[in-house]
N, C-alpha and C positions, 0 to 999 in steps of 0.2 A: 505163434504167437505168444513173445514171451511175458508178462508182466513183470514192474521194475514190483520194484518193495514199496515207493507211493502212490502207486496204482492198488496194489493189498492192501494199503492204508484205510485209500481214499474209499476201500469196495469194505472195506469193516464198519468205514464207521457210518455204511449209509445203514446200514443194520441198525447198530450199535445206538449210533444216535434218537431215531426214531421208535428204539425198546425204551431208554432214557425216556424221552418224553411222554409213550405211555408209560410207562411204571410211575413218572411225576405221577401225574394223574392218578393215575386210582389210587397212590397213594395219596394226594386230595381228597377223594373221595369217600374210603375209607374213613382219614381226619374227620370229617366233616361227617361221618354216618356216626362214628363214636363218637364225639361229646355231640351230637344232637340226643344219643339214645341214653346218653350219660344225664341229659338236664333232661330229656324224660321221667329216667329215672328217679332223679332226685324231687322231679314236682309229685311224683306218687310217694314216696316216700312223706313228705309234708303233709304234702294230701291225707297221705292216711293215717300220720300222726294227726293234727286237726281235724281228725273224725277219733276217735281216739281222746283228743284230750278238750272235744266240745263239749261235751255231760260235765263231764269235770268240773266244768271250767263255768256253765251255767250251775251247777249246786253251790260253787262260789260264790254265784252268785245270790241264789234263791235264800245262799247261810246270811249274803251280808246284809240285805231283806231284812230275813228274820232278824238279824242283831239290831237293825237298826229299828226296827217294830218296836222290839223290847227296851230300846232306852227310851221311847215317846215318853212324853210324862204320864199322858190317861194310860197305857201301860206300864208301867212303874206304879204310881199312884193305886191300881185297881188290882197290882198283883204283890207285890210289898207290903208289908201287914207289920207292922211299928212292935217292934220289944222290950218298947218303954214309953212313957207320956215324955219322955225327955228333945228339940223341937234340932240339938244338933244332931243327938244323935240318929236321928228320922233322917236328917239331912246325909250325914256322913251311911246311911245304910240301904240310904239307894243310889249317892255316889260307887260304895261297893260293890252293885247291883252292876252296875255300866260297868261298871270297872271288869269283873266275874262273868259275864256275857262277852266284854270287851276280847282277854284271853282264852276263852273259849273259841274263841272265832280267828284267833290272831294266823294261824298257821293259812289262813285262806287268801292272804292278799299274798302269798304266788300266782293264783292261777284269775287274777282281778288286776285289772291295768294302773299302776302307781297312782292315776289323779283321783280313781275313784276307791285306792284304801286311802288318798291324804285325808280326800270327803270323809270318810267313816270316825278317821280317827278325829278330825278338828268336832265331827260331832260330840263325838266320844267325850272331850275335851269340853265343848260348849256346853254340851248337857250335864255335867258335872259340874260346871262355874252356875249356870243356869236355876241349878233349883237352888245353893244356897244362899245365893243373890233372892229371889225370889222368896225364900223362908222367912231371912232378912227382911226384905224393904216390905213384906208383907206384913209383918208387926202381930204374927200370929204370937195365939197364947198357946193353943190346942194343938195338938196333929189334926184332927177335921178340918181344923182353920184352913192351918199349911195345904192338908190335899186338896181345901178349896182356893185357894189361891195359887197353884198350884196346875189345877185342870182351866182356871180361869186365865191362864197368863197362857195355852198351851192353848185356847180358844179366840181368843189375841190375838194372837204370836203365829208369822210363819218359824220354828224352830228346825235346828238346826241336821236335825233327822230327817227331816220331811222333804229339805232341800238336799240331803244327799240324799238318799232316798229316787227320788227327783229326778238328779245324776244318773246311780244305777240304774233305772228304769231305760231311762236313755241307751241308756250306755248298750242295756241288753236289747232294744230293738236293732239295733245298728251293728251290731254282732252278729243276730242268732235271727 
């Protein structure tokens, strides 16, 4: 029995077509496997990076908490000693201490949320102006009177440092 060219072609196609389907199916399975493996590797890398960054971020939040505490009226009045009897110099000295603390911790903004950093910045600005405002409005004539006015204001009002501190504490609780 002679086979014609067409019969030979059909005979070859009988083997080639199933092999092509099997090859395409194997390629599809391999592609799905490699994509899933790649995603798994990315997740593992993100998890490793996050676990390495978490202590640094936590430390940054701790430093912001300390910064806000050191910017509070009570802390400033108890820590910062006037170097003369001028109320204007005392107000400037307190504002300068706030600025120094802020500048010392400015690099921490990289590790905390933008909103938390904005709260810290606003607390700094507000506290600097509040100090001047309270001293001027109190009609204090001496440093002890100014200190008393600042502490009374602190007791009677919720200060920007307290608001920022509450925000940061809530953010830490959510993240850690």
